[in-house]
C-alpha positions as CSV (number, residue, x, y, z in Angstrom):
1,M,10.9,13.8,-23.3
2,R,7.9,12.1,-25.0
3,D,10.3,10.6,-27.6
4,R,12.6,9.3,-24.9
5,I,9.7,7.7,-23.0
6,E,8.5,6.2,-26.2
7,T,11.9,4.7,-26.9
8,W,12.2,3.4,-23.4
9,L,8.7,1.7,-23.5
10,E,9.6,0.2,-26.9
11,A,12.7,-1.4,-25.3
12,E,10.4,-2.6,-22.5
13,R,7.6,-3.8,-24.7
14,D,7.8,-7.4,-23.5
15,Q,7.4,-6.3,-19.9
16,L,4.2,-4.1,-20.4
17,A,1.8,-7.0,-20.0
18,L,3.2,-7.6,-16.5
19,W,1.5,-4.4,-15.4
20,V,-2.0,-5.7,-16.0
21,P,-2.4,-7.1,-12.4
22,V,-0.6,-4.1,-11.0
23,A,-3.2,-1.8,-12.5
24,L,-6.0,-3.9,-11.3
25,G,-4.4,-4.1,-7.8
26,F,-3.9,-0.3,-7.8
27,G,-7.7,0.2,-8.2
28,V,-8.5,-2.5,-5.5
29,A,-5.9,-1.0,-3.1
30,A,-7.3,2.5,-3.6
31,W,-10.8,1.3,-2.6
32,F,-9.5,0.0,0.7
33,A,-7.2,3.0,1.4
34,L,-9.8,5.7,0.7
35,A,-12.7,6.0,3.1
36,P,-15.7,8.1,1.9
37,A,-17.6,6.9,-1.2
38,S,-17.0,10.4,-2.7
39,Q,-13.3,9.6,-2.8
40,W,-14.0,6.3,-4.6
41,I,-15.9,8.2,-7.3
42,A,-13.2,10.8,-7.5
43,F,-10.6,8.1,-8.0
44,L,-12.7,6.5,-10.8
45,L,-13.0,9.9,-12.5
46,I,-9.2,10.5,-12.3
47,V,-8.2,7.1,-13.7
48,V,-10.8,7.3,-16.5
49,A,-9.4,10.7,-17.3
50,I,-5.9,9.2,-17.4
51,A,-7.3,6.5,-19.8
52,F,-8.8,9.2,-22.1
53,G,-5.6,11.2,-21.8
54,G,-3.6,8.2,-23.0
55,A,-6.0,7.8,-25.9
56,S,-5.6,11.5,-26.8
57,L,-1.8,10.9,-27.1
58,G,-2.6,8.4,-29.8
59,L,-3.3,4.7,-29.5
60,G,-0.5,4.1,-32.0
61,S,2.1,5.1,-29.5
62,R,3.3,2.9,-26.6
63,L,2.9,5.7,-24.1
64,G,-0.7,6.3,-25.2
65,R,-1.7,2.7,-25.0
66,S,0.1,2.1,-21.7
67,L,-1.7,5.1,-20.0
68,G,-5.0,4.1,-21.6
69,W,-4.9,0.5,-20.4
70,F,-3.5,1.4,-17.0
71,G,-6.2,3.9,-16.3
72,L,-8.9,1.5,-17.6
73,L,-7.7,-1.5,-15.6
74,A,-7.4,0.6,-12.4
75,A,-11.0,1.7,-12.9
76,I,-12.0,-1.9,-13.4
77,G,-10.2,-2.9,-10.2
78,M,-11.9,-0.2,-8.2
79,A,-15.4,-1.1,-9.6
80,L,-14.8,-4.8,-9.1
81,I,-14.0,-4.6,-5.4
82,W,-16.8,-2.1,-4.8
83,W,-19.3,-4.5,-6.6
84,R,-17.9,-7.5,-4.7
85,A,-18.2,-5.8,-1.3
86,E,-21.9,-4.9,-2.1
87,R,-22.6,-8.3,-3.5
88,V,-21.7,-10.2,-0.3
89,T,-23.8,-7.9,1.9
90,A,-25.3,-9.9,4.8
91,P,-26.7,-8.8,8.2
92,V,-24.3,-8.5,11.2
93,L,-25.2,-9.0,14.8
94,A,-25.9,-5.6,16.5
95,R,-24.6,-6.3,20.0
96,P,-23.3,-9.1,22.2
97,A,-25.9,-11.5,23.5
98,V,-26.4,-15.1,24.7
99,V,-28.8,-17.1,22.6
100,Q,-29.9,-20.7,22.2
101,F,-30.6,-21.8,18.6
102,Q,-30.4,-24.6,16.1
103,A,-28.1,-24.4,13.1
104,E,-26.7,-26.5,10.3
105,I,-22.9,-27.0,10.3
106,V,-21.3,-25.6,7.2
107,Q,-17.6,-26.3,8.1
108,V,-15.7,-27.9,11.0
109,D,-12.1,-27.0,11.9
110,M,-10.3,-29.0,14.5
111,L,-8.0,-26.8,16.6
112,A,-6.6,-29.6,18.7
113,A,-3.6,-27.6,19.9
114,R,-6.0,-25.1,21.6
115,G,-8.5,-27.7,22.7
116,L,-11.2,-26.3,20.5
117,V,-13.5,-27.2,17.6
118,R,-14.4,-24.2,15.4
119,L,-17.8,-24.4,13.7
120,L,-19.2,-22.3,10.9
121,L,-23.0,-22.5,11.3
122,E,-26.1,-21.5,9.3
123,P,-28.8,-20.8,11.9
124,R,-32.3,-22.2,11.2
125,D,-35.6,-20.4,11.9
126,A,-33.7,-17.5,13.6
127,P,-34.3,-14.3,11.8
128,A,-32.7,-12.3,14.6
129,L,-29.4,-14.1,13.9
130,P,-27.1,-13.5,10.9
131,Q,-27.0,-15.9,8.0
132,H,-23.6,-17.4,9.2
133,V,-22.2,-17.6,12.7
134,R,-18.7,-18.8,13.7
135,V,-18.5,-20.5,17.2
136,N,-15.7,-22.0,19.1
137,V,-16.6,-25.2,21.1
138,R,-14.4,-26.8,23.8
139,Q,-13.4,-30.3,22.7
140,D,-14.9,-31.7,25.8
141,D,-18.3,-30.2,24.8
142,A,-18.0,-31.2,21.1
143,G,-18.9,-34.8,21.4
144,E,-19.3,-37.1,18.4
145,G,-21.1,-36.3,15.1
146,L,-20.0,-32.7,14.6
147,R,-19.6,-32.7,10.8
148,A,-20.7,-30.7,7.9
149,G,-24.4,-31.1,7.1
150,A,-25.4,-32.0,10.7
151,V,-28.1,-29.9,12.5
152,V,-27.1,-29.0,16.1
153,E,-28.5,-27.1,19.0
154,L,-26.4,-25.0,21.3
155,R,-26.3,-22.1,23.6
156,A,-23.6,-19.6,22.8
157,R,-22.4,-16.1,23.6
158,L,-22.3,-14.2,20.3
159,M,-20.9,-10.8,19.4
160,P,-20.4,-8.8,16.2
161,P,-17.2,-9.6,14.3
162,P,-14.6,-7.5,16.2
163,E,-12.8,-4.7,14.4
164,A,-9.1,-4.0,15.0
165,A,-8.5,-3.5,18.7
166,V,-5.8,-0.8,18.1
167,P,-4.6,0.9,14.8
168,G,-2.7,-1.6,12.7
169,A,-3.9,-4.7,14.5
170,Y,-5.8,-7.6,12.9
171,D,-9.2,-6.5,11.6
172,F,-11.5,-9.6,11.7
173,S,-14.6,-7.5,10.8
174,R,-13.3,-6.9,7.3
175,L,-12.4,-10.6,6.7
176,A,-15.8,-11.7,8.2
177,W,-17.6,-9.3,5.8
178,F,-16.3,-11.0,2.7
179,R,-16.8,-14.5,4.1
180,G,-20.4,-13.7,5.1
181,I,-19.8,-14.2,8.8
182,G,-22.2,-12.0,10.8
183,A,-21.4,-13.1,14.4
184,T,-18.7,-14.9,16.3
185,G,-18.5,-16.3,19.8
186,R,-18.2,-19.4,21.9
187,A,-20.5,-22.2,23.0
188,L,-21.7,-22.3,26.6
189,G,-21.9,-26.0,27.3
190,P,-22.3,-29.1,25.2
191,V,-23.5,-29.1,21.6
192,G,-26.4,-31.4,20.9
193,I,-27.0,-33.3,17.7
194,V,-30.5,-32.7,16.4
195,Q,-30.0,-34.4,13.0
196,P,-26.9,-36.3,11.9
197,G,-25.3,-35.1,8.7
198,A,-23.4,-36.8,5.9
199,P,-20.4,-34.5,5.3
200,P,-19.0,-33.8,1.8
201,V,-16.8,-36.7,0.7
202,L,-13.7,-34.5,0.4
203,A,-14.2,-32.9,3.8
204,D,-14.6,-36.2,5.5
205,T,-11.6,-37.6,3.6
206,R,-9.5,-34.7,4.7
207,Q,-10.5,-35.2,8.4
208,R,-9.9,-38.9,8.3
209,L,-6.5,-38.5,6.5
210,S,-5.4,-35.9,9.1
211,A,-6.4,-38.2,12.0
212,H,-4.7,-41.2,10.3
213,I,-1.4,-39.3,10.0
214,Q,-1.5,-38.0,13.6
215,A,-2.1,-41.5,14.7
216,R,1.1,-42.6,12.9
217,L,3.2,-39.7,14.2
218,A,2.7,-38.1,17.6
219,G,3.4,-34.6,18.8
220,G,4.5,-31.7,16.6
221,E,5.9,-34.0,14.0
222,G,2.5,-35.6,13.3
223,A,0.8,-32.3,13.3
224,I,3.2,-30.8,10.8
225,A,2.9,-34.0,8.6
226,A,-0.9,-33.6,8.7
227,A,-0.5,-29.9,7.7
228,L,1.7,-30.9,4.7
229,A,-0.8,-33.4,3.5
230,T,-4.2,-31.8,4.2
231,G,-3.6,-28.2,5.2
232,D,-4.9,-28.8,8.7
233,Q,-2.7,-26.7,11.0
234,G,-5.0,-26.9,14.0
235,A,-3.0,-29.6,15.9
236,I,0.4,-27.9,15.7
237,P,1.5,-27.0,19.2
238,E,1.8,-23.2,19.7
239,E,5.5,-23.4,20.7
240,D,6.3,-25.2,17.4
241,A,4.1,-22.8,15.3
242,E,5.8,-19.8,17.0
243,A,9.3,-21.3,16.3
244,M,8.4,-21.8,12.7
245,R,7.2,-18.2,12.4
246,R,10.3,-16.7,14.1
247,A,12.6,-18.9,11.9
248,G,10.9,-17.8,8.7
249,L,9.6,-21.3,8.0
250,S,5.9,-20.9,8.5
251,H,5.3,-20.8,4.8
252,L,6.0,-24.6,4.8
253,L,2.9,-25.2,6.8
254,S,0.5,-23.4,4.4
255,I,-0.5,-25.4,1.3
256,S,0.8,-23.2,-1.5
257,G,3.2,-23.3,-4.5
258,L,5.9,-25.4,-2.8
259,H,3.5,-28.2,-2.0
260,V,1.6,-28.2,-5.3
261,T,4.9,-28.0,-7.3
262,A,6.4,-30.9,-5.4
263,L,3.2,-33.0,-6.0
264,V,3.0,-32.1,-9.7
265,G,6.7,-32.8,-10.3
266,A,6.6,-36.1,-8.5
267,T,3.4,-37.2,-10.4
268,M,4.9,-36.2,-13.8
269,L,8.2,-38.0,-13.0
270,L,6.4,-41.2,-11.9
271,L,4.1,-41.3,-14.9
272,L,7.0,-40.7,-17.3
273,R,9.1,-43.4,-15.8
274,L,6.3,-45.9,-15.7
275,M,5.2,-45.2,-19.3
276,A,8.7,-45.2,-20.6
277,L,9.1,-48.8,-19.5
278,S,6.9,-49.7,-22.5
279,P,8.7,-49.2,-25.9
280,W,5.3,-49.3,-27.6
281,L,4.0,-46.4,-25.5
282,A,7.2,-44.4,-25.7
283,L,7.3,-44.6,-29.6
284,R,3.6,-44.0,-30.2
285,W,2.2,-41.7,-27.5
286,P,3.1,-38.2,-26.4
287,L,4.3,-39.2,-22.9
288,V,5.2,-35.6,-21.8
289,L,1.6,-34.4,-22.7
290,I,0.1,-37.4,-20.8
291,A,2.3,-36.8,-17.8
292,A,1.4,-33.1,-17.8
293,G,-2.3,-34.1,-17.9
294,G,-1.7,-36.4,-14.9
295,G,0.1,-33.6,-13.1
296,A,-2.8,-31.3,-13.7
297,L,-5.3,-33.8,-12.3
298,A,-3.1,-34.4,-9.3
299,A,-2.9,-30.6,-8.6
300,I,-6.7,-30.2,-8.9
301,G,-7.4,-33.2,-6.6
302,Y,-4.9,-32.0,-4.1
303,T,-6.4,-28.5,-4.1
304,L,-9.9,-29.9,-3.5
305,L,-8.6,-32.3,-0.8
306,T,-7.0,-29.5,1.2
307,G,-10.1,-27.3,1.2
308,A,-9.6,-25.2,-1.9
309,E,-8.4,-22.2,0.0
310,V,-7.4,-19.2,-2.1
311,P,-3.6,-19.7,-1.8
312,T,-4.0,-23.3,-3.0
313,I,-6.3,-22.4,-5.9
314,R,-3.7,-19.7,-6.9
315,S,-0.9,-22.3,-6.8
316,C,-3.0,-24.8,-8.7
317,V,-3.8,-22.3,-11.5
318,A,-0.1,-21.4,-11.8
319,A,0.8,-25.1,-12.0
320,I,-1.8,-25.8,-14.7
321,L,-0.4,-22.8,-16.7
322,V,3.1,-24.2,-16.4
323,L,1.8,-27.6,-17.5
324,I,0.1,-26.1,-20.5
325,G,3.3,-24.4,-21.4
326,I,5.2,-27.7,-21.2
327,A,2.6,-29.5,-23.2
328,I,2.9,-27.0,-26.1
329,G,6.7,-26.8,-25.9
330,R,6.9,-23.3,-24.4
331,D,8.9,-21.9,-21.4
332,A,6.0,-21.3,-19.0
333,I,8.0,-20.5,-15.8
334,T,8.2,-16.7,-16.3
335,L,7.0,-13.5,-14.8
336,R,4.1,-13.7,-17.3
337,L,2.9,-16.8,-15.5
338,V,3.0,-14.8,-12.2
339,A,1.1,-12.0,-13.8
340,A,-1.6,-14.3,-15.2
341,G,-2.0,-16.0,-11.8
342,A,-2.3,-12.6,-10.0
343,A,-4.8,-11.3,-12.5
344,F,-6.9,-14.5,-12.2
345,V,-7.1,-14.2,-8.4
346,L,-7.8,-10.4,-8.4
347,L,-10.7,-10.9,-10.9
348,L,-12.3,-13.6,-8.7
349,W,-11.3,-12.6,-5.2
350,P,-10.2,-8.9,-5.3
351,E,-10.4,-8.6,-1.5
352,S,-7.5,-11.0,-1.2
353,L,-5.1,-8.3,-2.3
354,V,-4.9,-6.7,1.2
355,G,-4.4,-10.0,2.9
356,P,-0.9,-11.2,3.9
357,S,-1.3,-14.6,2.0
358,F,-1.7,-12.9,-1.4
359,Q,1.1,-10.4,-0.8
360,L,3.6,-12.9,0.7
361,S,3.2,-15.5,-2.0
362,F,3.2,-13.3,-5.0
363,A,6.1,-11.2,-3.6
364,A,8.1,-14.3,-3.1
365,V,7.4,-15.8,-6.6
366,T,7.9,-12.4,-8.3
367,A,11.3,-12.0,-6.6
368,I,12.4,-15.5,-7.6
369,M,11.3,-15.1,-11.2
370,A,12.9,-11.6,-11.5
371,L,16.1,-13.1,-10.2
372,V,16.3,-16.2,-12.4
373,E,15.3,-14.2,-15.5
374,H,18.2,-11.8,-15.1
375,P,20.8,-12.7,-17.8
376,R,23.8,-12.7,-15.4
377,I,22.0,-14.8,-12.8
378,K,20.7,-17.1,-15.5
379,A,24.3,-17.6,-16.8
380,L,25.7,-18.1,-13.3
381,L,23.1,-20.8,-12.4
382,A,23.0,-22.6,-15.8
383,R,23.8,-26.3,-15.7
384,R,27.2,-27.2,-17.2
385,D,29.7,-29.9,-17.5
386,E,31.6,-29.7,-14.2
387,G,32.5,-31.7,-11.1
388,W,30.0,-32.6,-8.5
389,L,31.6,-30.3,-5.9
390,R,31.4,-27.2,-8.1
391,G,27.9,-28.2,-9.3
392,T,26.7,-28.6,-5.7
393,G,28.3,-25.3,-4.8
394,R,26.4,-23.6,-7.7
395,I,23.1,-25.1,-6.5
396,L,23.8,-23.9,-2.9
397,L,24.7,-20.4,-4.2
398,G,21.5,-20.3,-6.1
399,L,19.5,-21.3,-3.0
400,L,21.3,-18.7,-0.9
401,L,20.7,-15.9,-3.5
402,T,17.1,-16.9,-3.8
403,G,16.7,-17.0,0.0
404,I,18.2,-13.6,0.6
405,L,16.2,-12.0,-2.2
406,V,12.9,-13.6,-0.9
407,E,13.7,-12.4,2.6
408,L,14.2,-8.9,1.4
409,A,10.9,-9.0,-0.5
410,L,8.9,-10.6,2.4
411,T,10.3,-8.6,5.3
412,P,8.4,-5.4,4.7
413,I,5.1,-7.3,4.2
414,A,5.7,-9.4,7.4
415,I,6.5,-6.3,9.4
416,H,3.4,-4.4,8.0
417,H,1.0,-7.2,8.9
418,F,2.6,-8.9,11.8
419,H,4.9,-6.1,13.1
420,K,7.9,-8.5,13.2
421,A,9.9,-10.7,10.8
422,G,12.5,-13.4,11.1
423,L,16.0,-12.3,10.1
424,Y,17.6,-15.7,9.5
425,G,14.9,-17.2,7.3
426,A,17.2,-17.2,4.2
427,L,19.7,-19.5,6.0
428,A,17.1,-21.7,7.6
429,N,15.3,-22.2,4.3
430,I,18.4,-23.4,2.5
431,V,18.1,-26.6,4.6
432,A,14.4,-26.6,5.4
433,I,13.0,-26.3,1.8
434,P,15.0,-29.2,0.3
435,L,14.4,-31.2,3.5
436,T,10.6,-30.8,3.2
437,T,10.4,-31.0,-0.6
438,F,12.7,-33.9,-1.3
439,I,12.7,-36.0,1.9
440,V,9.6,-35.3,4.1
441,M,6.9,-35.1,1.5
442,P,8.1,-38.1,-0.6
443,L,8.5,-40.2,2.5
444,E,5.0,-39.2,3.7
445,A,3.4,-40.0,0.4
446,A,5.2,-43.4,0.2
447,A,4.2,-44.2,3.8
448,L,0.5,-43.4,3.1
449,L,0.6,-45.7,0.0
450,L,2.3,-48.5,2.0
451,D,-0.3,-48.1,4.8
452,L,-2.8,-49.5,2.3
453,V,-1.1,-52.9,2.8
454,G,0.0,-52.2,6.4
455,L,3.7,-51.7,5.7
456,G,4.1,-48.0,6.2
457,A,5.5,-48.0,9.7
458,P,9.3,-47.9,8.8
459,L,8.8,-45.0,6.5
460,W,6.7,-43.1,9.1
461,W,9.6,-43.5,11.5
462,V,12.1,-42.0,9.0
463,A,9.6,-39.2,8.1
464,G,9.3,-38.5,11.9
465,Q,13.1,-38.2,12.2
466,A,13.2,-35.8,9.3
467,L,10.4,-33.7,10.8
468,S,12.2,-33.7,14.2
469,L,15.2,-32.3,12.3
470,L,13.0,-29.6,10.8
471,L,11.6,-28.6,14.2
472,W,15.1,-28.6,15.6
473,I,16.2,-26.2,12.9
474,A,13.1,-24.0,13.6
475,H,13.6,-23.9,17.4
476,G,17.4,-23.4,17.0
477,V,17.1,-20.4,14.6
478,A,14.2,-18.9,16.6
479,A,16.3,-18.9,19.7
480,M,19.3,-17.2,18.1
481,P,20.0,-13.6,19.3
482,G,18.4,-11.1,17.1
483,A,16.4,-13.7,15.3
484,V,13.3,-11.5,15.0
485,A,13.1,-7.8,14.0
486,A,10.1,-6.1,15.6
487,L,8.7,-2.6,14.6
488,P,5.6,-0.7,15.7
489,V,2.8,-0.2,13.2
490,V,4.3,1.0,9.9
491,P,2.4,3.9,8.2
492,D,0.4,2.7,5.2
493,A,2.1,5.3,3.0
494,A,5.6,4.0,3.9
495,F,4.6,0.4,3.1
496,A,3.0,1.6,-0.2
497,L,6.3,3.3,-1.2
498,I,8.3,0.1,-0.5
499,V,5.8,-2.0,-2.5
500,A,5.7,0.4,-5.4
501,G,9.4,0.6,-5.6
502,G,9.9,-3.1,-5.4
503,I,7.4,-3.8,-8.2
504,W,9.1,-1.2,-10.4
505,I,12.5,-2.9,-9.8
506,A,11.1,-6.4,-10.4
507,L,9.1,-5.7,-13.6
508,W,11.4,-3.6,-15.7
509,R,14.5,-4.8,-17.5
510,T,16.4,-1.6,-18.5
511,G,18.4,0.7,-16.3
512,A,15.3,2.7,-15.5
513,R,14.3,-0.1,-13.1
514,W,16.8,1.2,-10.5
515,L,14.7,4.4,-10.1
516,G,12.6,2.2,-7.9
517,L,15.3,2.2,-5.3
518,A,14.3,5.8,-4.3
519,P,10.8,5.0,-3.1
520,V,12.0,1.8,-1.4
521,L,14.7,3.7,0.5
522,I,12.3,6.5,1.4
523,G,9.7,4.0,2.6
524,A,12.2,2.0,4.6
525,I,13.7,5.0,6.3
526,W,10.1,6.2,7.1
527,A,9.2,2.8,8.5
528,L,12.4,2.5,10.6
529,S,12.0,6.0,12.0
530,T,8.4,5.4,13.2
531,H,8.1,6.1,16.9
532,A,6.8,3.4,19.1
533,P,3.5,4.6,20.6
534,D,3.5,5.9,24.2
535,I,0.0,4.7,24.9
536,L,-2.2,2.0,23.3
537,V,-5.9,1.9,24.1
538,T,-8.2,-0.9,22.9
539,G,-11.5,0.0,21.3
540,D,-13.6,-1.1,24.4
541,G,-11.4,1.0,26.7
542,R,-10.7,-2.0,29.0
543,H,-7.1,-2.5,28.1
544,L,-4.3,0.0,28.0
545,A,-0.5,-0.3,27.6
546,V,1.9,2.4,28.5
547,R,5.5,2.7,27.4
548,T,7.8,3.0,30.4
549,D,11.5,2.9,30.9
550,G,11.6,-0.9,31.0
551,G,9.2,-1.6,28.1
552,Y,5.4,-1.6,28.3
553,A,3.1,-2.0,31.3
554,L,-0.5,-3.2,31.2
555,L,-3.4,-1.5,33.1
556,R,-5.1,-4.9,34.0
557,P,-2.7,-7.5,35.4
558,R,-5.1,-10.3,34.5
559,A,-5.3,-9.5,30.8
560,G,-5.2,-12.7,28.7
561,D,-2.4,-13.9,26.3
562,Y,-4.3,-12.7,23.3
563,V,-4.5,-9.1,24.5
564,R,-0.9,-9.1,25.7
565,D,0.4,-10.5,22.4
566,M,-1.7,-8.1,20.3
567,L,-0.6,-5.0,22.2
568,A,3.0,-6.1,22.2
569,E,3.0,-6.7,18.5
570,S,1.3,-3.4,17.7
571,A,3.9,-1.6,19.8
572,G,6.8,-3.5,18.1
573,F,7.9,-4.8,21.5
574,E,9.6,-8.2,22.0
575,G,9.2,-9.2,25.6
576,E,6.8,-9.6,28.5
577,L,4.5,-6.8,29.3
578,A,4.8,-5.7,33.0
579,D,1.9,-4.6,35.3
580,L,1.2,-0.9,35.6
581,D,1.0,-1.3,39.3
582,A,4.7,-1.8,39.5
583,A,5.8,0.9,37.1
584,R,7.8,3.8,38.3
585,G,5.6,6.9,38.9
586,A,2.4,4.8,38.9
587,R,-0.2,4.8,41.7
588,C,-3.0,2.3,41.4
589,S,-6.0,1.2,43.3
590,R,-8.8,-1.3,42.6
591,D,-10.7,1.3,40.6
592,A,-8.0,3.4,38.7
593,C,-4.4,4.1,38.0
594,T,-2.5,7.3,37.5
595,I,1.0,7.6,36.0
596,E,3.3,10.5,35.1
597,L,5.2,10.2,31.8
598,I,8.1,12.5,30.8
599,R,8.6,13.0,27.1
600,G,11.2,15.6,26.3
601,T,10.6,18.7,28.5
602,R,6.9,17.9,29.0
603,R,5.4,16.0,31.9
604,W,2.1,14.1,31.0
605,R,-0.3,12.7,33.6
606,L,-2.5,9.8,32.6
607,L,-5.6,8.6,34.5
608,A,-7.2,5.2,33.6
609,T,-10.1,3.5,35.3
610,R,-10.2,-0.2,35.6
611,S,-13.5,-1.0,37.3
612,T,-17.1,0.0,36.9
613,Y,-17.7,0.6,40.6
614,F,-19.2,3.9,41.7
615,V,-16.7,6.7,42.3
616,E,-17.4,9.8,44.3
617,P,-18.1,12.7,41.9
618,A,-15.9,15.1,43.7
619,Q,-13.0,12.7,43.7
620,L,-13.5,11.9,40.0
621,R,-13.8,15.6,39.1
622,A,-10.5,16.4,40.9
623,A,-8.7,13.5,39.3
624,C,-9.9,14.5,35.8
625,R,-8.8,18.1,36.3
626,D,-5.3,17.0,37.3
627,A,-4.9,14.7,34.3
628,D,-3.8,15.4,30.7
629,I,-5.3,12.1,29.4
630,V,-8.2,10.1,30.8
631,V,-9.0,6.6,29.6
632,S,-12.1,4.7,30.7
633,E,-14.3,1.8,29.5
634,R,-17.3,3.6,31.1
635,W,-19.2,6.8,30.1
636,L,-17.7,9.9,31.9
637,P,-19.8,13.0,32.5
638,D,-19.0,16.3,30.8
639,W,-17.5,17.8,34.0
640,C,-14.7,15.2,33.8
641,A,-12.5,17.5,31.8
642,P,-8.8,16.6,31.4
643,R,-6.4,19.0,29.8
644,W,-6.0,17.2,26.5
645,I,-8.2,14.1,25.7
646,K,-10.9,12.1,27.4
647,A,-11.1,8.6,25.8
648,D,-14.2,7.2,27.4
649,R,-16.9,5.0,26.0
650,T,-18.5,7.9,24.0
651,L,-15.3,8.8,22.2
652,L,-14.0,5.3,21.7
653,A,-17.4,4.3,20.0
654,K,-16.5,6.9,17.4
655,T,-12.8,6.4,17.0
656,G,-12.2,2.7,17.9
657,G,-8.9,1.9,19.5
658,L,-6.2,4.5,19.9
659,T,-2.4,4.8,19.8
660,I,-0.9,8.0,21.2
661,D,2.5,9.4,20.4
662,L,3.2,12.0,23.1
663,T,6.4,13.2,21.6
664,A,4.7,14.2,18.3
665,G,1.4,14.9,19.9
666,R,-0.3,12.6,17.4
667,I,-3.3,10.3,17.9
668,A,-4.0,7.4,15.5
669,T,-7.5,5.8,15.4
670,V,-9.0,2.6,14.1
671,K,-12.1,4.3,12.7
672,R,-11.9,7.1,10.1
673,A,-14.5,9.9,9.8
674,G,-16.9,9.3,7.0
675,D,-15.7,5.7,6.3
676,D,-18.2,4.1,3.9
677,H,-16.8,0.6,3.8
678,P,-19.7,-1.7,4.4
679,W,-18.3,-3.6,7.4
680,V,-17.9,-0.3,9.4
681,D,-21.7,0.2,9.6
682,P,-23.2,-3.1,8.4
683,P,-26.9,-4.0,8.1
684,R,-28.5,-5.7,11.1
685,P,-30.9,-8.7,11.3
686,K,-34.6,-7.7,10.8
687,E,-35.8,-9.2,14.1
688,A,-35.3,-7.2,17.3
689,L,-32.6,-8.4,19.7
690,P,-34.9,-9.0,22.7
691,V,-35.5,-12.6,21.4
692,F,-32.1,-13.3,22.9
693,R,-31.4,-13.8,26.6
694,P,-28.7,-11.2,27.4
695,S,-25.7,-12.3,29.4
696,S,-25.6,-11.4,33.1
697,S,-22.1,-10.0,32.5
């Protein structure tokens, strides 16, 4: 068996380097997946043992070296993210409060579609506040002069960064930890300017460029044009953004590989054409090398202009690696390029591994590279001497194959993070990607250049028509029957099986690659067979959704859109959530609701409170005794004893949000026992909270 493995690894020797970022990512993912620090130490010991085991097999063998390096890199990945999490340690607000304070603006994000301005602030002379605070301000209260570097005074209601409301929902507390944000909230009234600030040149340029574009194109077209140029998505109307998501086109709005590639390609082509006009330059200077250098400078400038977010940096690094390959006469567009980019990001920002941006972008690029490097596909798509009709058909076939494979690669990730995925994205992208890359972006660039002399209006009109076509495609695809597949929260283990199998298939070249189909199929069947939860309870106990015959019903009829969308997505439900008052078998008053749920042969009785008003003890005792499950945002006395579970303030403080599957008798929680991740129990500011004026609510 060892000889067979050695022979197989020898045949795959060119692919072994691709597993470097996989090993690093394995260590990073294990740190996030495991809870107590003792398990992190155990993992380190195990992977180090694997490394020594590989060394004991002999470093002269492929198997020994592969095991040795994989174990060592996995240990490095675990140690790296552990060190990174400790390095960014910063105090976090202990509890909600209202406070008036002065702060310096670090970053300004315009969310015009929501009528908000989002400020990242660094409080001054306020030891009771965290080092960084994120506050939303109504546009009417923002006024003039809100820019990076300014010192402002405001009154705001602040709260600790919220954890996931229910299992599988978005966990802002983890993201905030790595970004150093210790509190979040909203301003109560106007924001006053204490000291004007001069913003960084690039930040100011980005804001002015975004405003200029939106002044030339109104509505959703102008907002999308601004997003393509500057990465500013705040002005995109929610209905357009939702249509782009449902149609599988939202990747066009995030500055990433597509945009950087288009810019670099256009820059190189323009420089080559201009320099080739001079015979003297063409005969004496390395034009390709100069054009590659110009493309690299354009990529770096574009990355800085759009805010230098991690996805853009990742794309910029990949583009520069490609340009280096072109400059030295090598084929740089390979899976090794993808592996180098992934390793670079994981070494600098290991926490990005668990975010959807990292996973979606690298899954898409890996799938494309694995496809085009396959010998049969390479032969099928190779350029040849043929008529334009057959050549165009070959290009469209390549786009269709690429789109289908990318959708297959991205769907599990989208469902895991967002609990839904567009099913017709492959077809929509066949038109949308060329439309954006070869028509919209060149038109927009040319219009901006002509605006310098006041002649850009005709091109802006044409660009607006192209963007209207893009939005028409998005809305049309989004409205098609079955356009979106929704699933409840997928178990992490099922998602891990799908990812591991997909990586195995993509990175190997021999027949052994198809062994990866087994974990993919097992994970897919597991995910598809996951039961939708019967009851979802948010971590504060205020909101509850119950699965009824017609869908899901909410405890509080006046729950906001955010709560409704979050609960519906976590349940894998596409539709409007009804009110529990109108559900069959429900009886509701101002203070509480009861409902009977039948699952199989068992009848369950749920009692949920929805006010904090006084309830007669005898009445509450009787209601608790008759219930199987009690849910409340308030503390309930010990004599409130339901037959199965009492999810009151005391329990929810330990567990966080809950999802309950009555058929399986299983409860999932947000918090895990013994969880040592630093954002679970973060340090608090040194000053006591009483310096704040608590809210009357």
